C-alpha positions in Angstrom: 0.0 0.2 -0.5 1.6 3.5 -1.0 2.2 6.0 1.7 -0.6 8.4 0.2 -3.2 5.5 0.3 -2.4 4.7 4.2 -2.9 8.5 5.0 -6.4 8.5 3.2 -7.5 5.5 5.0 -6.2 6.9 8.3 -8.1 10.2 7.4 -11.3 8.0 6.6 -11.6 6.3 9.5 -10.6 9.3 11.8 -13.2 11.3 9.7 -16.2 8.7 10.1 -15.1 8.4 14.0 -15.3 12.3 14.4 -18.5 12.3 12.4 -19.9 9.6 15.1 -18.7 11.5 18.2 -20.6 14.6 16.6 -23.7 12.9 16.2 -23.4 11.1 19.9 -22.8 14.6 21.1 -26.1 16.0 19.4 -28.2 13.2 20.5 -26.9 13.9 24.1 -27.8 17.5 23.9 -31.1 16.7 22.6 -31.8 14.5 25.2 -30.4 16.7 28.0 -30.7 20.0 27.0 -28.1 22.4 28.7 -27.0 25.8 27.6 -24.0 25.1 25.5 -22.5 28.5 26.1 -22.1 27.9 30.0 -19.4 24.9 29.1 -17.4 27.2 27.3 -14.4 29.4 28.5 -14.2 33.0 27.4 -11.3 33.4 24.8 -8.3 34.7 26.5 -7.1 36.8 23.3 -10.4 38.5 23.4 -10.4 39.1 26.7 -6.9 40.3 27.1 -6.1 42.1 23.8 -9.7 43.2 22.7 -9.4 41.4 19.3 -10.6 38.3 17.6 -8.2 35.4 17.7 -8.1 33.2 14.7 -10.4 30.7 16.1 -13.0 33.0 17.4 -16.4 32.2 16.1 -15.7 28.8 15.3 -17.7 27.4 18.1 -20.7 29.4 16.9 -19.9 28.4 13.4 -20.2 24.8 14.2 -23.6 25.5 16.1 -25.2 27.4 13.1 -24.2 24.5 10.8 -25.7 22.0 12.9 -29.0 24.3 12.8 -28.6 24.1 9.2 -27.9 28.1 9.3 -25.2 28.0 6.5 -24.9 31.6 6.3 -24.4 32.4 9.8 -21.8 29.7 9.9 -20.1 31.1 7.2 -20.1 34.4 8.7 -18.8 33.2 12.2 -16.1 31.4 10.8 -15.7 30.3 7.2 -13.4 27.4 8.0 -16.0 25.7 9.5 -18.6 25.2 6.5 -15.2 24.5 4.4 -14.0 21.8 6.4 -17.6 20.3 6.5 -17.7 20.4 2.8 -14.4 19.2 1.7 -14.4 16.6 4.8 -17.9 15.7 3.9 -17.3 15.0 0.4 -14.2 13.3 1.3 -15.9 10.9 3.4 -19.1 10.3 0.9 -16.6 9.8 -2.0 -14.3 7.6 -0.2 -17.1 5.5 1.3 -18.7 4.8 -2.4 -15.3 4.1 -4.0 -14.6 1.6 -1.1 -17.9 -0.1 -1.0 -17.7 -0.5 -4.8 -14.0 -1.9 -4.4 -12.7 1.0 -6.2 -14.5 0.1 -9.3 -16.3 3.8 -9.0 -13.0 6.0 -8.6 -14.4 9.2 -7.4 -12.7 9.3 -4.0 -11.2 12.7 -3.3 -7.7 12.5 -2.7 -5.4 14.4 0.0 -3.6 17.2 -1.2 -1.5 19.6 0.9 -3.5 22.3 -1.1 -6.7 21.8 0.9 -4.5 22.6 4.2 -3.3 25.4 2.4 -6.6 26.9 1.5 -7.5 26.5 5.3 -4.8 28.5 6.4 -5.4 31.0 3.8 -9.1 31.1 5.0 -8.2 31.4 9.0 -5.8 34.4 8.1 -8.2 36.4 6.0 -11.0 35.6 8.2 -8.7 36.9 11.1 -7.7 40.0 9.4 -11.1 40.9 7.9 -12.8 40.5 11.4 -10.2 42.5 13.3 -10.2 45.3 10.5 -13.9 45.6 10.8 -13.7 45.7 14.7 -10.7 48.0 15.2 -11.1 50.2 12.3 -15.0 50.5 11.7 -16.2 49.1 15.0 -18.0 46.4 13.4 -18.4 43.5 15.5 -19.7 40.6 13.3 -20.2 38.0 16.2 -22.0 40.5 18.3 -25.4 39.2 19.0 -24.7 35.4 17.3 -25.8 33.2 20.2 -25.2 29.8 20.4 
């Protein structure tokens, strides 16, 4: 087995495990509703410096995505819908290819470009949110609750 195939197999199983854990957490939160925001610590960067960290908005973006609000998810943190789309297609396409024993070759292959794209998304998101906040006093995350 080639090294890339080993990496893709590992990503495949990790992806399904993460999806299963997300499903279990979602079911538990439906069965035992607790205010999710009470489980979270405040962002240290925002508390100390008054600016957003590169990850600020991620939890709200995941919550919005799980509620089907794709626009809010994108506005809170565009990395979340990007990861959901790329990871979702990876899992679906790899599953189809594996179930058909590689007769239907549609499995998304891992490329470093996906990671570089994610880093660019994080950097651009960080810059735009903080420029809006510092220069124009526009807080994109204000009023968006979990």
